[in-house]
BAGU-468775 format. One record per residue: x, y, z of N, C-alpha, C, O in turn; residue in three letters. Coordinates in pm, whole numbers, plus 32768, in hexadecimal, padded with zeros to 4 digits. Example, Ala and Ser with C-alpha at 12.3 -4.5 7.8 and 13.67 -1.06 7.14 Angstrom:
2
85277DC7830C84CE7E3E830C85287EB6830C85907EB4834EALA85057F1F82C485577F9682CA850A80038313853D80728324SER
***
This chain:
194
9C1CE83982F19C0EE82082639C08E78A82479BC4E75D81EBMET9C4FE73E82989C4CE6AD82859BC1E67682A29B92E61B825CILE9B7EE6AB83089AF5E68083249A9CE69D82AB9A4FE6468281TYR9AA5E71482749A53E73882009A76E6E381879A1EE6B9813CLEU9AF8E6C981739B24E67681039AE5E5EC810A9AB9E5B580A5ARG9AE0E5B381839AB0E52B81939A1AE52181AA99E5E4B281B3ASP99D6E59081B49947E59181D498F1E55E81619886E5258178ARG991DE57180E798CDE54680739926E5287FFC99A0E51A800AGLY98E9E51F7F879933E5007F0D993DE5767EAF9952E5657E37ASN992FE5EF7EE4993AE6647E8E99B3E6B77EB799EBE6A67F23SER99DAE7117E5E9A3DE7747E8499FBE7D47EE79981E7E87EE1GLU9A49E80E7F3F9A19E8747F9C9A84E8DF7FA39AFBE8BF7FAAILE9A5CE95C7FA19ABDE9C77FA19AABEA2880149A43EA2B8056GLY9B13EA7880299B0DEADE80909B83EB3D80839BD5EB328028GLY9B89EB9980E09BF5EBFA80E69C48EBDD81639C11EBC581CEPHE9CCBEBDF81549D21EBCD81C79D2FEC5082129D54ECB681D7GLY9D13EC4E82939D2BECC282E99DB7ECB183219DD3EC508367LEU9E10ED1183039E9AED03832E9EB2ED4983B29E65EDA083DCSER9F1FED2383F49F46ED6084729F6DEDF184599F9DEE1383EDALA9F59EE4684BC9F77EED484AEA00AEEED8492A02DEF4C844CALAA061EE9784C8A0F1EEAD84B7A133EE4E8454A1ADEE508444ASPA0E4EDF9840FA11BED9B83AEA0B4ED828341A058ED328354ASPA0C2EDC482CFA05BEDBB8267A049ED3082299FE4ED1881E8PROA0A8ECD5823CA09AEC4F8204A074EBE5826BA06EEB6E824BLEUA059EC0F82E7A02BEBB3834E9F93EBBE83569F5DEC228387LEU9F4EEB5883279EBCEB5783289E8DEB2C83B39EAEEABE83E2ILE9E40EB8383F49E0EEB65847A9D7BEB3B84799D48EB0984DDVAL9D37EB5084099CACEB2583FD9C88EB2083699CC2EB678317ASP9C28EACB83499BF2EAC482C29B64EAFA82C89B11EACA8316VAL9B48EB5F82769AC7EBA282769A78EB7481FD9AA1EB8A818BLEU9A07EB34821599B2EB0981A6993DEB6A81969919EBB181F3THR9904EB6A8120988DEBB88102982CEB5C80BA984FEAEC8094VAL97B2EB8C80A7974FEB3F805B978AEB1E7FD397BDEB777F8EGLN9781EA9E7FAB97BCEA737F2C9773E9FB7EF6973BE9AB7F41GLN9775E9EE7E73973CE97B7E2E97B2E92B7DF89806E9617DAFCYS97B8E8AB7E1C982DE8597DFD9806E7DB7DB19798E7A57DC1CYS9861E7AE7D5D9857E72D7D1B98DEE6E77D309937E7217D6DTHR98EDE66D7D00996FE62B7D0E99E1E6737CC49A56E6567CDCPRO99BFE6D17C6B9A29E7147C1F9A1EE7AD7C1E9A6EE7EE7BDBILE99C0E7E67C6699B2E8777C679986E8AB7CF0994CE8627D40THR99A3E9297D089970E9737D7C9946E9FB7D489992EA3C7D01VAL98CDEA267D69989FEAAB7D439870EAF27DC09809EACE7DFALYS98BBEB587DEB9896EBA77E5F9821EC037E3D9816EC347DCDPHE97CBEC197E9E9760EC7B7E9197A0ED067EA097DAED247F08ASP9795ED597E3997D7EDDD7E3997ADEE337EAF9800EE757EEDASP972CEE347ECF96FCEE867F3F9736EE547FC49755EEA4801CALA9744EDD17FD2977DED98804D9810EDBF805C983EEDDA80CBALA9859EDC17FEE98E6EDEC7FF298EDEE7F801C993DEEA38073VAL989AEED37FDE9898EF627FFF9874EF77809398B1EFC980D7ALA9811EF2C80C497EAEF398151985CEF1081AF9875EF548212ASP98A1EEA1818D9911EE7681E0997FEEE081E399B3EF01824DLEU99A2EF14816E9A0BEF79816799E3EFF781B59A36F03081FDPHE9967F02381A79937F09981F2993FF0808289996AF0D782D5ASP9915F00A82B39916EFE8834299A5EFEA837A99BCF01D83E7GLU9A03EFB2832F9A8DEFAD835F9ACEF03783619B18F05783BDLEU9AB2F08882FC9AE7F11282FA9AACF160836F9AF3F1AD83B0VAL9A2AF14D838B99EBF19083FD9A2CF16684819A2BF1B384E1ASP9A63F0EE84879AA8F0BF84FF9B39F0F285069B81F0D58565GLN9B62F13D84A09BE9F174849F9C52F11684649CCAF12E8473GLY9C26F0AE84219C84F04F83E49CA0F07E83559C42F08B8306ILE9D1DF09683319D3CF0C682AA9D28F05882419D3FEFE2825DPRO9CFDF07D81C89CE5F01B815E9D5CEFC081409D49EF4E8115PRO9DD5EFF081559E4AEF9C813B9E4DEF2181959E91EEBF8175ALA9E04EF2382059DFFEEAE825E9D96EE4882359D9FEDD4825CARG9D31EE7281E99CC6EE1381C89CA6EE0A81349C5BEDB1810BPHE9CDBEE6080E39CB7EE6180559D28EE3E7FF89D24EE627F82GLY9D8FEDF980299E02EDD87FD59E18ED437FC59E5DED187F68ARG9DDFECF2801F9DF7EC6280199D75EC1A7FF99D18EC188049ILE9D71EBE07F839CFFEB907F589D24EAFE7F6E9D86EACC7F36TRP9CD7EABB7FC19CF2EA2F7FE09C76E9DE7FBF9C06EA047FDFILE9C8DE96D7F7E9C1BE9177F5F9C48E8857F5E9CBFE8667F5CHIS9BE6E82E7F5F9C00E79E7F629BEEE7627ED99BA9E79A7E83THR9C2CE6F17EC69C11E69A7E539BE4E6147E8C9C28E5DC7EE2HIS9B72E5DF7E5F9B3FE5637E989B90E4E87E709B81E47E7EAEPRO9BE4E4F37E0C9C3EE4857DE79CC4E4967E2C9CD4E4EB7E83GLY9D25E4457E039DA7E4497E459E0DE4A37DFE9E81E4A67E25ASP9DE3E4EB7D989E3FE5437D4F9E2CE5D47D7B9DBEE60B7D6DCYS9E94E6147DB09E89E69E7DDC9EAAE7057D719EA3E77D7D8CPRO9ECEE6D97CFB9EF8E7397C949E82E78C7C639E14E7587C56LEU9E98E80C7C489E2AE8627C1B9DFAE83C7B909E49E8187B38PRO9D78E8467B7D9D3CE82E7AFA9D46E8AE7AA79D6FE9177ADBSER9D23E8A67A299D23E91F79D59CBDE9837A0A9CD4E9FC7A02SER9C4EE9547A419BEBE9AE7A7D9C25E9F17AF99C0EEA687B10THR9C70E9A57B4A9CB3E9E07BBF9D11EA507B929D11EABD7BCDASP9D5FEA367B2B9DBFEA997AFB9D78EB177AC89DA2EB867AE6GLU9D0DEB037A7C9CC1EB747A479C83EBC67AB89C89EC417AB7THR9C49EB827B199C0BEBC67B8C9C73EC137BDC9C5CEC867C02THR9CE5EBD57BF69D4FEC157C449D7EEC957BFF9D91ECFC7C40PHE9D92EC8E7B7D9DBFED057B339D53ED707B309D6FEDE67B44GLU9CD6ED487B189C69EDA87B0D9C4CEDED7B929C39EE677B96ARG9C49EDA27BFE9C22EDD97C7F9C96EE1A7CCA9C84EE807D0CVAL9D0CEDDF7CC09D7DEE0F7D109DECEE507CBE9E51EE797CF6PHE9DDBEE5A7C3C9E45EE8C7BE49E69EF1D7BF69ED2EF487BC5GLY9E17EF6A7C3A9E35EFF97C4C9E67F0197CD99E84F08D7CF7ARG9E70EFB67D2E9EA4EFCD7DB59F3CEFD07DB09F79EF9C7D52THR9F7BF00C7E16A00DF0117E16A048EF867E2AA0B4EF687DF6ASPA003EF307E77A02BEEA47E859FB0EE517EA69F4DEE867ED7TRP9FB6EDD17E8B9F48ED767EA99F7CECE77EAB9FE8ECC97E77SER9F2DEC907EE69F51EC027EEF9ED8EBB07EC69E68EBCB7EF0VAL9EF0EB4A7E739E8DEAE37E589EBEEA667E9F9F2CEA367E85MET9E6CEA317EF99E8FE9B87F439E23E94F7F2D9DACE96E7F2CALA9E4EE8D37F1C9DF1E8657F039E13E7F27F629E87E7CC7F71ILE9DABE7BC7FA29DB9E7497FFB9D69E6D87FBC9CEFE6E27FAEVAL9DAEE66B7F979D6CE5F97F589D5CE5877FBC9D97E5898028ALA9D0CE5257F969CFCE4AD7FEA9D84E46D80009DDDE4797FACLYS9D92E42A806E9E0EE3E380899E7FE43C80BA9EEEE40C80D1GLY9E65E4BE80C99ECAE51781009F22E55E809B9F77E5AD80C2GLY9F10E545801B9F5FE58B7FB69F38E61E7FB29EC2E6407FBCALA9F9BE6777FA49F82E7077FA59FCEE74B7F33A02DE7147EFBTHR9FA1E7C37F159FE3E8177EB19FCEE8A77EDD9F61E8CB7F0BTYRA034E8F97ECFA025E9887EEAA084E9D47E8FA0F6E9AB7E7AALAA052EA427E5BA0A5EA987E06A08FEB297E2CA01DEB587E35ARGA0FCEB6F7E43A0FCEBFD7E60A112EC477DDDA173EC2E7D96LEUA0B7ECA37DBFA0C5ECF87D48A0D8ED877D79A096EDB37DD7ALAA131EDCF7D39A146EE5B7D5CA144EEAD7CDCA175EE827C74PHEA10BEF237CE8A0F2EF737C70A13CEFF87C71A12BF0497C16HISA18DF00F7CD7A1DEF0887CDDA25CF0737C88A288F0027C75ALAA293F0E17C55A30BF0D67C01A2F0F0807B88A288F08F7B48GLYA34CF0267B69A335EFD17AF3A2CEEF647B0CA2A0EF247AAEPROA2A9EF4F7B8AA248EEE67BACA286EE5C7BA1A2F7EE4C7B74GLYA23AEDFB7BCBA268ED717BC4A219ED1B7C23A1BBED497C64GLYA240EC9D7C2CA1FFEC427C89A25FEBD07CAAA2BBEBB27C5ESERA247EB937D1CA296EB1F7D42A245EAC57D9DA1F4EAF47DEDLEUA25DEA437D8EA21DE9E37DE7A25AE9F47E71A2D3EA097E7FLYSA205E9EA7ED7A235E9F67F60A20BE9797FAEA1A5E93C7F8FILEA259E9558013A235E8DC8061A1BBE8F580B9A19FE96680E1PROA175E88A80D6A101E88E812FA120E83281A4A14AE7BF8191VALA10CE865821DA11FE8118294A0C8E8478304A09FE8BB8302ARGA0ACE7F18363A063E81983DAA0CAE8448442A128E7FA8460VALA0B9E8BB8479A113E8EE84E0A0D7E8CA8568A081E911859BASPA104E85C85A0A0CEE82C861FA0F9E8838695A0C9E86F8705TYRA152E8E1867FA17CE93C86E9A11BE9AD8700A12CE9F98760GLYA0B5E9BB86ABA052EA2686B99FE1E9F987159FBDE9848716GLN9FA7EA5787629F34EA3387B59EBDEA0C875D9EA8EA4686F3PRO9E71E9AB878B9DFEE97A873E9D94E94C879F9DAEE8FB87F8PHE9D1BE980878D9CACE95287E09C91E8BF87C59CB8E88A875DASP9C51E87F88219C2DE7F2880F9BD4E7E287959B8CE83E876EALA9BDAE76D87589B86E74F86E59AF4E768870A9AC7E7428776ALA9AABE7A786B19A20E7C986CB99CAE7938659999AE7DF8604ASP99B9E71186589970E6CF85EC98E5E70A85D898B8E71C8566TRP98A1E72986449819E75E863B9817E7E585F497C2E7FE859EGLU9875E83B8616987EE8BD85D598A2E8AF8542986AE8F484EDSER9901E8558524992AE840849A98B6E80A844798A3E83283D4TRP9869E7AE848097F5E7798438978DE7E68423974DE7ED83BAGLU977BE83D8487971EE8AC84789748E90A840796F4E93983BBGLY97CAE92483FD97FCE978839097E6E935830997BFE97682A8GLU97FDE8B2830397E4E86882879751E87382609730E89281EDTYR96F8E85A82C09669E85E82A4963CE8EA827995E5E8F88223GLN9677E95182B4964FE9DB82969682EA0E82109641EA6181D1ALA96F5E9DD81E39736EA1A816E9742E9C380F39751E9F78085HIS973DE9408101975EE8E8809196E0E8AB80549692E8698098ILE96CEE8C37FD49665E8847F8696ADE82B7F2196E0E85C7EBCVAL96B0E7A97F3C96F7E74B7EE69698E70E7E82962BE6DF7EA6ALA96C1E70E7E069674E6CF7D9A96CAE6647D5A9744E6717D52GLU968BE5F97D2D96D4E5937CE496CDE5B37C519672E5F77C24THR972DE5827C06972BE59B7B7696B3E5597B35967BE5917AD6LEU9689E4E47B669616E4A17B2A9597E4F37B3E9539E4EA7AEESER9593E5437BAA951DE5957BC59514E60D7B6894A8E6457B56ALA9583E6377B2E9580E6AD7AD9959AE68F7A479597E6E979F4ILE95B2E6117A2795BBE5E9799C9645E5F3795F96A9E60779A4GLY9647E5E378DA96C3E5E9788C96CCE67178499668E6B97842LYS9741E6947817974EE71477D196EDE722775B96BDE790773FPRO96D1E6B477179676E6BC76A695E7E6DD76D29597E70D7682SER95C8E6C477529543E6E377889539E77177BD94CBE7A177DAASP95AAE7B677C995ACE8397809958DE8A877A695BAE8A87734ALA953FE90777D49525E97E778495A2E9D4778295EFE9D277E2ALA95BAEA217718962FEA7777149632EAD4778E95CCEB0E77B3PRO96A9EAE177CB96BBEB39783C96A1EAF878C396AFEB3A792AGLY967AEA7778C59661EA35794596E4EA037980974DEA097941THR96DCE9D179FB9751E99F7A41979DE93A79EC9817E94479DELEU9755E8D979B39799E873796497D6E8AE78E69845E88A78C0LEU978EE90778A697C1E942782B9843E98D7845989BE98E77EEASP9851E9CC78B898C8EA1C78D6993AE9CC791099AEE9E778F0ARG991DE96979639985E93579B999B9E8A979999A21E88279CEASP9977E85E794599ABE7DA79269A0EE7E178B39A03E839785DLEU9A6FE78778B09ACDE78578429A85E76C77BD9A17E73677BBPRO9AC4E79577519A87E78176CE9A80E6ED76A99A27E6C5765DLEU9ADAE69D76DD9ADCE60E76C09A82E5C577219A8FE5D5779APHE9A26E57676ED99C7E52F774399ADE4A677099999E4977691TRP99ACE443775E9993E3BB77349959E37077AA997CE38E781DASP9901E30F779398C8E2C278009935E28378569921E26F78CEGLU99A9E263781B9A15E22578669A53E28578CA9AA1E25B7920GLU9A32E30678C29A67E36779209A28E35979AA9A56E3977A0AASP99C1E30879B49982E2F17A3699AEE26C7A6D99B2E2087A26PHE99D0E26C7AEC99F9E1F37B3099B9E1F37BB999DEE2437C10TYR995BE19C7BCD9913E1917C4D98DEE2197C7A98E8E23B7CF0GLU98A5E2657C1D9865E2E37C3F98C3E3597C4B9896E3C97C65GLY9944E3467C3899A2E3B57C4299DCE3D37BB999F6E3787B6BGLU99EEE4517B9B9A2AE47B7B1D9ABDE4597B1F9B02E4727B82PHE9AEEE4207AB49B7BE3FD7AAA9BB5E44C7A359B8CE43779C2ARG9C12E4A37A509C50E4F279E59CABE49A79929CF2E44579C7ALA9CA9E4B179109D04E46B78B79D49E4D1785F9D10E53A7841ARG9DC3E4B578349E08E51677DF9DC0E524775A9D85E4C57728PRO9DC6E59C77219D87E5B476A09DDBE57A76329DB7E58475BDPHE
***
């Protein structure tokens, strides 16, 4: 995930594949075809369905690959945006448990476990690398191939401002209601309090 985080200036998302005997130990990050900007990630629905079908066909239960949503933030803030919160609730709100994890530049991380059984609730959980787990050697070539195959990165300047967007487009749905030229700093979106 760190390779993908540092590969460009956009957010990149995926699903955490957990260990068979430890649902919170991520052993791989699974990416799918996605369109990304510095502030959004949109997975291709058919690619998600294909990935899930392939994993179920391999005998892997959905609880191992469909509960942990992990994505990057191209800035140094790992806190979830309002769009992150809305997406997490919409996509994972009906599962018995789920995790939203964010890896930001500079190593800052955020993770929250949500559970929907009983009264439900959520709590922030720590993020760490477990160096005691087996790990294949770094495979930069494979990681770059996955990036090339799945990530379509767009810059905000290439897709315009919210005022330029037709109703229902990516910008119309996903950008904050507050917009000002000062929100841009060297090509990156900078969130400001409302």
